[in-house]
C-alpha positions as CSV (number, residue, x, y, z in Angstrom):
1,M,-20.6,-14.2,2.9
2,P,-20.3,-15.6,0.7
3,E,-16.6,-15.3,-2.3
4,V,-16.5,-13.8,-5.4
5,N,-16.0,-15.4,-8.1
6,N,-16.8,-14.5,-12.0
7,I,-19.6,-11.4,-11.9
8,T,-21.5,-11.2,-15.3
9,L,-22.3,-7.6,-15.9
10,N,-25.4,-6.9,-16.9
11,Q,-25.8,-6.5,-21.0
12,P,-29.1,-4.8,-23.4
13,A,-31.3,-7.8,-24.7
14,D,-29.0,-6.8,-28.0
15,A,-26.0,-7.7,-26.8
16,L,-23.9,-9.9,-28.4
17,G,-22.5,-11.8,-25.3
18,S,-21.8,-11.9,-21.9
19,I,-19.2,-10.4,-19.8
20,E,-17.4,-11.5,-16.9
21,I,-15.3,-10.5,-14.5
22,A,-13.0,-12.4,-12.7
23,S,-13.0,-11.9,-9.0
24,D,-8.9,-11.5,-9.7
25,V,-9.7,-8.2,-11.2
26,L,-11.8,-7.0,-8.8
27,E,-9.4,-7.5,-6.2
28,I,-6.6,-5.9,-7.9
29,I,-9.0,-2.8,-8.9
30,V,-9.7,-2.9,-5.2
31,G,-5.9,-3.1,-3.9
32,V,-4.7,-0.6,-6.1
33,A,-6.8,2.3,-5.7
34,A,-6.4,1.6,-2.3
35,S,-2.6,1.8,-2.0
36,Q,-3.0,5.3,-4.4
37,V,-4.0,7.1,-1.4
38,D,-1.8,8.9,0.9
39,G,-0.5,7.9,4.2
40,V,-1.1,4.2,3.1
41,N,2.0,3.1,3.1
42,R,1.5,-1.1,1.9
43,M,-1.2,-4.0,1.6
44,R,-1.1,-6.6,4.1
45,G,0.3,-10.0,2.5
46,T,0.9,-13.4,3.1
47,I,4.9,-14.3,3.2
48,A,4.4,-15.8,0.0
49,N,4.0,-11.9,-1.9
50,N,6.3,-10.5,0.1
51,V,9.2,-13.4,-1.7
52,S,7.3,-12.2,-4.6
53,E,7.9,-8.5,-4.3
54,L,12.0,-9.6,-3.4
55,F,11.7,-10.6,-6.7
56,G,10.0,-7.9,-8.3
57,R,6.6,-9.0,-8.8
58,T,4.0,-7.5,-7.8
59,E,0.8,-8.5,-6.1
60,H,-2.1,-5.6,-6.8
61,S,-4.7,-8.3,-5.1
62,K,-2.6,-8.9,-1.4
63,G,-5.3,-7.2,1.5
64,V,-8.3,-7.8,0.3
65,K,-11.0,-10.1,0.1
66,L,-14.4,-9.5,-2.1
67,S,-18.0,-10.3,-1.0
68,V,-21.2,-10.2,-2.0
69,N,-23.8,-9.7,-0.1
70,D,-27.8,-9.1,-2.2
71,G,-25.9,-8.3,-5.4
72,E,-23.8,-5.6,-4.6
73,I,-19.8,-6.5,-3.6
74,S,-18.4,-5.7,-0.6
75,A,-14.8,-5.6,0.2
76,D,-12.6,-5.6,2.9
77,V,-9.3,-4.1,2.7
78,F,-6.1,-4.5,5.0
79,V,-4.1,-1.5,5.5
80,Y,-0.4,-0.4,7.0
81,L,-0.8,3.2,7.6
82,D,2.6,5.8,7.7
83,Y,2.9,7.0,11.3
84,G,1.9,10.8,11.7
85,V,-1.0,10.3,9.6
86,N,-4.7,11.5,10.4
87,V,-6.4,6.9,10.2
88,P,-10.4,8.4,10.2
89,K,-9.4,10.8,7.2
90,V,-7.2,7.7,5.5
91,A,-9.9,5.3,5.7
92,L,-12.4,7.6,4.3
93,E,-11.0,8.8,1.5
94,M,-9.6,5.4,0.9
95,Q,-13.1,3.6,0.9
96,D,-14.5,7.1,-1.6
97,K,-11.6,6.0,-3.6
98,V,-12.0,2.6,-3.9
99,K,-15.9,2.9,-4.2
100,Q,-15.0,5.7,-6.7
101,Q,-13.0,3.1,-9.0
102,V,-14.8,0.0,-8.8
103,T,-17.7,1.7,-10.2
104,L,-16.2,3.6,-12.5
105,M,-14.3,0.5,-14.5
106,T,-16.8,-2.3,-14.0
107,E,-20.4,-0.2,-13.7
108,L,-21.0,-3.0,-11.0
109,P,-22.9,-1.6,-7.4
110,M,-20.3,-1.5,-4.7
111,G,-21.9,-1.9,-1.0
112,E,-19.8,-1.7,1.8
113,V,-15.6,-0.3,2.0
114,N,-14.3,-1.8,5.1
115,V,-11.2,-0.8,5.8
116,H,-8.9,-2.6,8.2
117,I,-5.9,-1.1,9.4
118,V,-3.3,-3.4,10.7
119,G,-0.3,-1.4,11.5
120,I,1.5,1.5,11.2
121,V,4.5,1.4,9.4
122,P,7.1,4.2,11.6
123,E,9.3,6.8,9.7
124,K,13.0,5.7,8.0
125,N,15.5,7.0,10.5
126,D,18.1,8.5,8.5
127,S,21.3,7.9,10.4
128,D,23.7,10.2,9.5
129,I,26.2,7.4,11.7
130,D,28.8,5.6,9.8
131,P,28.2,1.5,10.0
132,D,32.3,1.3,9.2
133,D,32.7,4.2,11.9
134,I,30.2,3.7,14.8
135,F,31.9,5.5,17.7
136,G,33.0,8.4,15.0
137,D,37.0,7.9,15.5
138,R,37.9,8.7,12.6
139,A,36.3,12.0,12.6
140,A,37.9,12.7,15.8
141,A,41.0,11.5,14.5
142,A,40.6,13.8,11.4
143,G,39.8,16.7,13.6
144,D,42.9,16.6,16.1
145,D,45.5,16.6,12.4
146,E,43.7,19.7,11.4
147,Q,43.9,21.2,15.4
148,T,48.0,20.3,15.3
149,T,48.6,22.9,12.9
150,S,48.2,26.9,14.0
151,K,47.3,29.3,11.2
152,D,50.4,30.2,10.9
153,G,51.6,26.3,10.4
154,D,53.8,26.2,13.1
155,L,52.4,22.9,15.2
């Protein structure tokens, strides 16, 4: 499967020139469409992608590999899903959305959309533990102060 460089769109005979779409643009379309599906946590990226994101730069083409077979574009999408989602349902929705967006935005024939689930991301457990008071000593001390006085104010 040869990699995609630039793809020239089919134009009518009276067109003023040619229209080419860079492979990076197609990768971005596929990446954005895939990441917008509910249940997708994030796309797989490289260390360089992760460092870029730390500085606020989002790499929309990460986790996407394109190829051309018999004039059709094929995409391999590598994703992490949220824990608890229906994996086949999310993958099918991702395939539909990617194919729909590529066709809508470029009018190019979309072949396969292969979804590779590379991991599941567990839910973040928001803990009520105070890192400054791991053993609850402060809460116990506050409770002791309240218990030392009676309703009448007597000790």
